[in-house]
SEFIZA-3560 file (N, C-alpha, C; in Angstrom, 3 decimals):
REM SEFIZA-3560
<numar><xx>-80.869</xx><yy>-8.865</yy><zz>16.340</zz><atom>N</atom></numar>
<numar><xx>-79.849</xx><yy>-8.624</yy><zz>17.362</zz><atom>CA</atom></numar>
<numar><xx>-78.609</xx><yy>-9.267</yy><zz>16.799</zz><atom>C</atom></numar>
<numar><xx>-77.459</xx><yy>-8.562</yy><zz>16.896</zz><atom>N</atom></numar>
<numar><xx>-76.206</xx><yy>-9.123</yy><zz>16.427</zz><atom>CA</atom></numar>
<numar><xx>-75.638</xx><yy>-10.013</yy><zz>17.459</zz><atom>C</atom></numar>
<numar><xx>-74.652</xx><yy>-10.830</yy><zz>17.098</zz><atom>N</atom></numar>
<numar><xx>-73.966</xx><yy>-11.771</yy><zz>18.008</zz><atom>CA</atom></numar>
<numar><xx>-73.463</xx><yy>-11.075</yy><zz>19.205</zz><atom>C</atom></numar>
<numar><xx>-72.780</xx><yy>-9.947</yy><zz>19.012</zz><atom>N</atom></numar>
<numar><xx>-72.178</xx><yy>-9.244</yy><zz>20.167</zz><atom>CA</atom></numar>
<numar><xx>-73.214</xx><yy>-8.725</yy><zz>21.074</zz><atom>C</atom></numar>
<numar><xx>-74.406</xx><yy>-8.349</yy><zz>20.626</zz><atom>N</atom></numar>
<numar><xx>-75.451</xx><yy>-7.885</yy><zz>21.505</zz><atom>CA</atom></numar>
<numar><xx>-76.019</xx><yy>-9.090</yy><zz>22.293</zz><atom>C</atom></numar>
<numar><xx>-76.168</xx><yy>-10.205</yy><zz>21.496</zz><atom>N</atom></numar>
<numar><xx>-76.603</xx><yy>-11.425</yy><zz>22.239</zz><atom>CA</atom></numar>
<numar><xx>-75.677</xx><yy>-11.906</yy><zz>23.383</zz><atom>C</atom></numar>
<numar><xx>-74.393</xx><yy>-11.866</yy><zz>22.978</zz><atom>N</atom></numar>
<numar><xx>-73.400</xx><yy>-12.221</yy><zz>24.075</zz><atom>CA</atom></numar>
<numar><xx>-73.462</xx><yy>-11.217</yy><zz>25.250</zz><atom>C</atom></numar>
<numar><xx>-73.594</xx><yy>-9.971</yy><zz>24.983</zz><atom>N</atom></numar>
<numar><xx>-73.649</xx><yy>-8.986</yy><zz>26.065</zz><atom>CA</atom></numar>
<numar><xx>-74.914</xx><yy>-9.118</yy><zz>26.862</zz><atom>C</atom></numar>
<numar><xx>-76.101</xx><yy>-9.461</yy><zz>26.140</zz><atom>N</atom></numar>
<numar><xx>-77.340</xx><yy>-9.694</yy><zz>26.866</zz><atom>CA</atom></numar>
<numar><xx>-77.169</xx><yy>-10.720</yy><zz>28.002</zz><atom>C</atom></numar>
<numar><xx>-76.337</xx><yy>-11.774</yy><zz>27.777</zz><atom>N</atom></numar>
<numar><xx>-76.201</xx><yy>-12.761</yy><zz>28.812</zz><atom>CA</atom></numar>
<numar><xx>-75.045</xx><yy>-12.364</yy><zz>29.733</zz><atom>C</atom></numar>
<numar><xx>-74.059</xx><yy>-11.709</yy><zz>29.192</zz><atom>N</atom></numar>
<numar><xx>-72.882</xx><yy>-11.237</yy><zz>30.045</zz><atom>CA</atom></numar>
<numar><xx>-73.240</xx><yy>-10.278</yy><zz>31.167</zz><atom>C</atom></numar>
<numar><xx>-74.313</xx><yy>-9.511</yy><zz>30.887</zz><atom>N</atom></numar>
<numar><xx>-74.696</xx><yy>-8.405</yy><zz>31.862</zz><atom>CA</atom></numar>
<numar><xx>-75.089</xx><yy>-9.040</yy><zz>33.300</zz><atom>C</atom></numar>
<numar><xx>-75.401</xx><yy>-10.276</yy><zz>33.207</zz><atom>N</atom></numar>
<numar><xx>-75.786</xx><yy>-10.910</yy><zz>34.513</zz><atom>CA</atom></numar>
<numar><xx>-74.608</xx><yy>-11.427</yy><zz>35.243</zz><atom>C</atom></numar>
<numar><xx>-73.436</xx><yy>-11.357</yy><zz>34.700</zz><atom>N</atom></numar>
<numar><xx>-72.178</xx><yy>-11.807</yy><zz>35.319</zz><atom>CA</atom></numar>
<numar><xx>-71.726</xx><yy>-10.811</yy><zz>36.436</zz><atom>C</atom></numar>
<numar><xx>-71.053</xx><yy>-11.376</yy><zz>37.422</zz><atom>N</atom></numar>
<numar><xx>-70.666</xx><yy>-10.602</yy><zz>38.603</zz><atom>CA</atom></numar>
<numar><xx>-69.596</xx><yy>-9.630</yy><zz>38.104</zz><atom>C</atom></numar>
<numar><xx>-69.733</xx><yy>-8.382</yy><zz>38.566</zz><atom>N</atom></numar>
<numar><xx>-68.961</xx><yy>-7.212</yy><zz>38.290</zz><atom>CA</atom></numar>
<numar><xx>-68.865</xx><yy>-6.816</yy><zz>36.775</zz><atom>C</atom></numar>
<numar><xx>-69.783</xx><yy>-7.257</yy><zz>35.979</zz><atom>N</atom></numar>
<numar><xx>-69.822</xx><yy>-6.857</yy><zz>34.525</zz><atom>CA</atom></numar>
<numar><xx>-70.267</xx><yy>-5.467</yy><zz>34.396</zz><atom>C</atom></numar>
<numar><xx>-69.534</xx><yy>-4.714</yy><zz>33.613</zz><atom>N</atom></numar>
<numar><xx>-70.036</xx><yy>-3.328</yy><zz>33.324</zz><atom>CA</atom></numar>
<numar><xx>-69.853</xx><yy>-3.158</yy><zz>31.759</zz><atom>C</atom></numar>
<numar><xx>-70.915</xx><yy>-2.766</yy><zz>31.064</zz><atom>N</atom></numar>
<numar><xx>-70.840</xx><yy>-2.589</yy><zz>29.686</zz><atom>CA</atom></numar>
<numar><xx>-69.846</xx><yy>-1.521</yy><zz>29.222</zz><atom>C</atom></numar>
<numar><xx>-69.165</xx><yy>-1.739</yy><zz>28.244</zz><atom>N</atom></numar>
<numar><xx>-68.198</xx><yy>-0.657</yy><zz>27.756</zz><atom>CA</atom></numar>
<numar><xx>-68.940</xx><yy>0.602</yy><zz>27.208</zz><atom>C</atom></numar>
<numar><xx>-70.133</xx><yy>0.382</yy><zz>26.852</zz><atom>N</atom></numar>
<numar><xx>-70.890</xx><yy>1.459</yy><zz>26.260</zz><atom>CA</atom></numar>
<numar><xx>-71.748</xx><yy>2.169</yy><zz>27.340</zz><atom>C</atom></numar>
<numar><xx>-71.650</xx><yy>1.793</yy><zz>28.591</zz><atom>N</atom></numar>
<numar><xx>-72.448</xx><yy>2.328</yy><zz>29.640</zz><atom>CA</atom></numar>
<numar><xx>-72.145</xx><yy>3.797</yy><zz>29.881</zz><atom>C</atom></numar>
<numar><xx>-73.166</xx><yy>4.679</yy><zz>29.875</zz><atom>N</atom></numar>
<numar><xx>-72.875</xx><yy>6.062</yy><zz>30.135</zz><atom>CA</atom></numar>
<numar><xx>-72.599</xx><yy>6.419</yy><zz>31.656</zz><atom>C</atom></numar>
<numar><xx>-73.144</xx><yy>5.634</yy><zz>32.429</zz><atom>N</atom></numar>
<numar><xx>-72.995</xx><yy>5.739</yy><zz>33.958</zz><atom>CA</atom></numar>
<numar><xx>-71.931</xx><yy>4.733</yy><zz>34.380</zz><atom>C</atom></numar>
<numar><xx>-70.708</xx><yy>5.255</yy><zz>34.630</zz><atom>N</atom></numar>
<numar><xx>-69.601</xx><yy>4.328</yy><zz>34.982</zz><atom>CA</atom></numar>
<numar><xx>-69.406</xx><yy>4.260</yy><zz>36.496</zz><atom>C</atom></numar>
<numar><xx>-70.425</xx><yy>4.620</yy><zz>37.335</zz><atom>N</atom></numar>
<numar><xx>-70.201</xx><yy>4.602</yy><zz>38.765</zz><atom>CA</atom></numar>
<numar><xx>-70.772</xx><yy>3.287</yy><zz>39.410</zz><atom>C</atom></numar>
<numar><xx>-71.444</xx><yy>2.405</yy><zz>38.640</zz><atom>N</atom></numar>
<numar><xx>-71.948</xx><yy>1.251</yy><zz>39.273</zz><atom>CA</atom></numar>
<numar><xx>-70.915</xx><yy>0.170</yy><zz>39.514</zz><atom>C</atom></numar>
<numar><xx>-71.274</xx><yy>-0.756</yy><zz>40.378</zz><atom>N</atom></numar>
<numar><xx>-70.349</xx><yy>-1.767</yy><zz>40.723</zz><atom>CA</atom></numar>
<numar><xx>-70.475</xx><yy>-3.040</yy><zz>39.888</zz><atom>C</atom></numar>
<numar><xx>-71.565</xx><yy>-3.183</yy><zz>39.138</zz><atom>N</atom></numar>
<numar><xx>-71.749</xx><yy>-4.279</yy><zz>38.230</zz><atom>CA</atom></numar>
<numar><xx>-72.263</xx><yy>-5.512</yy><zz>38.986</zz><atom>C</atom></numar>
<numar><xx>-72.902</xx><yy>-5.442</yy><zz>40.090</zz><atom>N</atom></numar>
<numar><xx>-73.479</xx><yy>-6.661</yy><zz>40.848</zz><atom>CA</atom></numar>
<numar><xx>-74.927</xx><yy>-6.590</yy><zz>40.906</zz><atom>C</atom></numar>
<numar><xx>-75.669</xx><yy>-5.524</yy><zz>40.432</zz><atom>N</atom></numar>
<numar><xx>-77.038</xx><yy>-5.470</yy><zz>40.615</zz><atom>CA</atom></numar>
<numar><xx>-77.842</xx><yy>-6.547</yy><zz>39.849</zz><atom>C</atom></numar>
<numar><xx>-77.444</xx><yy>-6.772</yy><zz>38.610</zz><atom>N</atom></numar>
<numar><xx>-78.198</xx><yy>-7.796</yy><zz>37.883</zz><atom>CA</atom></numar>
<numar><xx>-77.806</xx><yy>-9.234</yy><zz>38.278</zz><atom>C</atom></numar>
<numar><xx>-76.548</xx><yy>-9.342</yy><zz>38.795</zz><atom>N</atom></numar>
<numar><xx>-76.215</xx><yy>-10.726</yy><zz>39.363</zz><atom>CA</atom></numar>
<numar><xx>-77.033</xx><yy>-11.031</yy><zz>40.584</zz><atom>C</atom></numar>
<numar><xx>-77.312</xx><yy>-10.012</yy><zz>41.422</zz><atom>N</atom></numar>
<numar><xx>-78.191</xx><yy>-10.205</yy><zz>42.592</zz><atom>CA</atom></numar>
<numar><xx>-79.538</xx><yy>-10.514</yy><zz>42.161</zz><atom>C</atom></numar>
<numar><xx>-80.027</xx><yy>-9.737</yy><zz>41.166</zz><atom>N</atom></numar>
<numar><xx>-81.432</xx><yy>-9.894</yy><zz>40.688</zz><atom>CA</atom></numar>
<numar><xx>-81.643</xx><yy>-11.341</yy><zz>40.141</zz><atom>C</atom></numar>
<numar><xx>-80.694</xx><yy>-11.755</yy><zz>39.359</zz><atom>N</atom></numar>
<numar><xx>-80.703</xx><yy>-13.125</yy><zz>38.831</zz><atom>CA</atom></numar>
<numar><xx>-80.738</xx><yy>-14.244</yy><zz>39.983</zz><atom>C</atom></numar>
<numar><xx>-79.892</xx><yy>-14.097</yy><zz>40.904</zz><atom>N</atom></numar>
<numar><xx>-79.843</xx><yy>-14.985</yy><zz>42.089</zz><atom>CA</atom></numar>
<numar><xx>-81.207</xx><yy>-15.031</yy><zz>42.775</zz><atom>C</atom></numar>
<numar><xx>-81.784</xx><yy>-13.902</yy><zz>42.958</zz><atom>N</atom></numar>
<numar><xx>-83.048</xx><yy>-13.785</yy><zz>43.694</zz><atom>CA</atom></numar>
<numar><xx>-84.190</xx><yy>-14.510</yy><zz>42.832</zz><atom>C</atom></numar>
<numar><xx>-84.200</xx><yy>-14.180</yy><zz>41.597</zz><atom>N</atom></numar>
<numar><xx>-85.170</xx><yy>-14.765</yy><zz>40.736</zz><atom>CA</atom></numar>
<numar><xx>-85.018</xx><yy>-16.355</yy><zz>40.592</zz><atom>C</atom></numar>
<numar><xx>-83.784</xx><yy>-16.805</yy><zz>40.452</zz><atom>N</atom></numar>
<numar><xx>-83.489</xx><yy>-18.270</yy><zz>40.513</zz><atom>CA</atom></numar>
<numar><xx>-83.798</xx><yy>-18.950</yy><zz>41.766</zz><atom>C</atom></numar>
<numar><xx>-83.678</xx><yy>-18.231</yy><zz>42.889</zz><atom>N</atom></numar>
<numar><xx>-84.017</xx><yy>-18.780</yy><zz>44.125</zz><atom>CA</atom></numar>
<numar><xx>-85.482</xx><yy>-19.092</yy><zz>44.277</zz><atom>C</atom></numar>
<numar><xx>-86.235</xx><yy>-18.351</yy><zz>43.574</zz><atom>N</atom></numar>
<numar><xx>-87.770</xx><yy>-18.593</yy><zz>43.520</zz><atom>CA</atom></numar>
<numar><xx>-88.102</xx><yy>-19.512</yy><zz>42.296</zz><atom>C</atom></numar>
<numar><xx>-87.238</xx><yy>-20.118</yy><zz>41.705</zz><atom>N</atom></numar>
<numar><xx>-87.528</xx><yy>-21.011</yy><zz>40.608</zz><atom>CA</atom></numar>
<numar><xx>-87.795</xx><yy>-20.294</yy><zz>39.237</zz><atom>C</atom></numar>
<numar><xx>-87.367</xx><yy>-19.071</yy><zz>39.114</zz><atom>N</atom></numar>
<numar><xx>-87.684</xx><yy>-18.319</yy><zz>37.933</zz><atom>CA</atom></numar>
<numar><xx>-86.555</xx><yy>-18.027</yy><zz>36.993</zz><atom>C</atom></numar>
<numar><xx>-86.780</xx><yy>-17.246</yy><zz>35.978</zz><atom>N</atom></numar>
<numar><xx>-85.762</xx><yy>-16.917</yy><zz>35.044</zz><atom>CA</atom></numar>
<numar><xx>-85.855</xx><yy>-15.343</yy><zz>34.833</zz><atom>C</atom></numar>
<numar><xx>-84.784</xx><yy>-14.816</yy><zz>34.367</zz><atom>N</atom></numar>
<numar><xx>-84.699</xx><yy>-13.360</yy><zz>34.077</zz><atom>CA</atom></numar>
<numar><xx>-83.880</xx><yy>-13.319</yy><zz>32.742</zz><atom>C</atom></numar>
<numar><xx>-84.406</xx><yy>-12.532</yy><zz>31.800</zz><atom>N</atom></numar>
<numar><xx>-83.738</xx><yy>-12.326</yy><zz>30.526</zz><atom>CA</atom></numar>
<numar><xx>-83.715</xx><yy>-10.919</yy><zz>30.167</zz><atom>C</atom></numar>
<numar><xx>-82.805</xx><yy>-10.547</yy><zz>29.290</zz><atom>N</atom></numar>
<numar><xx>-82.677</xx><yy>-9.207</yy><zz>28.765</zz><atom>CA</atom></numar>
<numar><xx>-82.759</xx><yy>-9.206</yy><zz>27.234</zz><atom>C</atom></numar>
<numar><xx>-83.394</xx><yy>-8.164</yy><zz>26.724</zz><atom>N</atom></numar>
<numar><xx>-83.492</xx><yy>-8.004</yy><zz>25.249</zz><atom>CA</atom></numar>
<numar><xx>-83.285</xx><yy>-6.573</yy><zz>24.900</zz><atom>C</atom></numar>
<numar><xx>-82.533</xx><yy>-6.241</yy><zz>23.858</zz><atom>N</atom></numar>
<numar><xx>-82.404</xx><yy>-4.880</yy><zz>23.372</zz><atom>CA</atom></numar>
<numar><xx>-82.364</xx><yy>-4.840</yy><zz>21.888</zz><atom>C</atom></numar>
<numar><xx>-83.143</xx><yy>-3.901</yy><zz>21.247</zz><atom>N</atom></numar>
<numar><xx>-83.169</xx><yy>-3.845</yy><zz>19.830</zz><atom>CA</atom></numar>
<numar><xx>-81.847</xx><yy>-3.252</yy><zz>19.194</zz><atom>C</atom></numar>
<numar><xx>-80.901</xx><yy>-2.780</yy><zz>20.102</zz><atom>N</atom></numar>
<numar><xx>-79.700</xx><yy>-2.205</yy><zz>19.627</zz><atom>CA</atom></numar>
<numar><xx>-79.109</xx><yy>-1.105</yy><zz>20.575</zz><atom>C</atom></numar>
<numar><xx>-77.842</xx><yy>-0.722</yy><zz>20.270</zz><atom>N</atom></numar>
<numar><xx>-77.218</xx><yy>0.271</yy><zz>21.065</zz><atom>CA</atom></numar>
<numar><xx>-78.001</xx><yy>1.510</yy><zz>21.130</zz><atom>C</atom></numar>
<numar><xx>-78.240</xx><yy>2.058</yy><zz>22.296</zz><atom>N</atom></numar>
<numar><xx>-78.931</xx><yy>3.340</yy><zz>22.497</zz><atom>CA</atom></numar>
<numar><xx>-80.405</xx><yy>3.269</yy><zz>22.388</zz><atom>C</atom></numar>
<numar><xx>-80.964</xx><yy>1.983</yy><zz>22.283</zz><atom>N</atom></numar>
<numar><xx>-82.417</xx><yy>1.808</yy><zz>22.111</zz><atom>CA</atom></numar>
<numar><xx>-83.019</xx><yy>1.230</yy><zz>23.323</zz><atom>C</atom></numar>
<numar><xx>-82.373</xx><yy>1.184</yy><zz>24.472</zz><atom>N</atom></numar>
<numar><xx>-82.980</xx><yy>0.718</yy><zz>25.693</zz><atom>CA</atom></numar>
<numar><xx>-82.885</xx><yy>-0.797</yy><zz>25.796</zz><atom>C</atom></numar>
<numar><xx>-83.554</xx><yy>-1.313</yy><zz>26.823</zz><atom>N</atom></numar>
<numar><xx>-83.573</xx><yy>-2.690</yy><zz>27.081</zz><atom>CA</atom></numar>
<numar><xx>-84.889</xx><yy>-3.097</yy><zz>27.822</zz><atom>C</atom></numar>
<numar><xx>-85.271</xx><yy>-4.333</yy><zz>27.559</zz><atom>N</atom></numar>
<numar><xx>-86.456</xx><yy>-4.938</yy><zz>28.244</zz><atom>CA</atom></numar>
<numar><xx>-85.993</xx><yy>-6.083</yy><zz>29.022</zz><atom>C</atom></numar>
<numar><xx>-86.330</xx><yy>-6.080</yy><zz>30.314</zz><atom>N</atom></numar>
<numar><xx>-85.982</xx><yy>-7.240</yy><zz>31.167</zz><atom>CA</atom></numar>
<numar><xx>-87.271</xx><yy>-8.024</yy><zz>31.473</zz><atom>C</atom></numar>
<numar><xx>-87.209</xx><yy>-9.331</yy><zz>31.371</zz><atom>N</atom></numar>
<numar><xx>-88.393</xx><yy>-10.153</yy><zz>31.575</zz><atom>CA</atom></numar>
<numar><xx>-88.103</xx><yy>-11.109</yy><zz>32.782</zz><atom>C</atom></numar>
<numar><xx>-88.919</xx><yy>-11.070</yy><zz>33.786</zz><atom>N</atom></numar>
<numar><xx>-88.803</xx><yy>-11.961</yy><zz>34.923</zz><atom>CA</atom></numar>
<numar><xx>-89.988</xx><yy>-12.937</yy><zz>34.910</zz><atom>C</atom></numar>
<numar><xx>-89.726</xx><yy>-14.182</yy><zz>34.992</zz><atom>N</atom></numar>
<numar><xx>-90.812</xx><yy>-15.240</yy><zz>35.054</zz><atom>CA</atom></numar>
<numar><xx>-90.604</xx><yy>-16.006</yy><zz>36.317</zz><atom>C</atom></numar>
<numar><xx>-91.669</xx><yy>-15.958</yy><zz>37.153</zz><atom>N</atom></numar>
<numar><xx>-91.626</xx><yy>-16.772</yy><zz>38.428</zz><atom>CA</atom></numar>
<numar><xx>-92.792</xx><yy>-17.642</yy><zz>38.413</zz><atom>C</atom></numar>
<numar><xx>-92.604</xx><yy>-19.016</yy><zz>38.636</zz><atom>N</atom></numar>
<numar><xx>-93.725</xx><yy>-19.916</yy><zz>38.623</zz><atom>CA</atom></numar>
<numar><xx>-94.736</xx><yy>-19.681</yy><zz>39.800</zz><atom>C</atom></numar>
<numar><xx>-96.050</xx><yy>-19.815</yy><zz>39.585</zz><atom>N</atom></numar>
<numar><xx>-96.941</xx><yy>-19.698</yy><zz>40.658</zz><atom>CA</atom></numar>
<numar><xx>-97.070</xx><yy>-20.936</yy><zz>41.455</zz><atom>C</atom></numar>
<numar><xx>-97.508</xx><yy>-20.941</yy><zz>42.666</zz><atom>N</atom></numar>
<numar><xx>-97.546</xx><yy>-21.987</yy><zz>43.509</zz><atom>CA</atom></numar>
<numar><xx>-99.075</xx><yy>-22.309</yy><zz>43.698</zz><atom>C</atom></numar>
<numar><xx>-99.343</xx><yy>-23.673</yy><zz>43.455</zz><atom>N</atom></numar>
<numar><xx>-100.709</xx><yy>-24.114</yy><zz>43.647</zz><atom>CA</atom></numar>
<numar><xx>-100.879</xx><yy>-24.517</yy><zz>45.126</zz><atom>C</atom></numar>
<numar><xx>-102.067</xx><yy>-24.280</yy><zz>45.613</zz><atom>N</atom></numar>
<numar><xx>-102.340</xx><yy>-24.648</yy><zz>47.032</zz><atom>CA</atom></numar>
<numar><xx>-102.731</xx><yy>-26.133</yy><zz>47.080</zz><atom>C</atom></numar>
//
């Protein structure tokens, strides 16, 4: 993954961020910001990974389990 892709992988969680390469320009750019806030509220993390432009993305959400 190149530096610019790494930077964008973190930037996509920013409020109102829209990728310049996005084919759908109708979004508001707050969906992933909300997702991250919800995951963090539960003590978890969310990350994004892409092998490159036009090759899709994988999002990983990790939320800790609660012991009784």
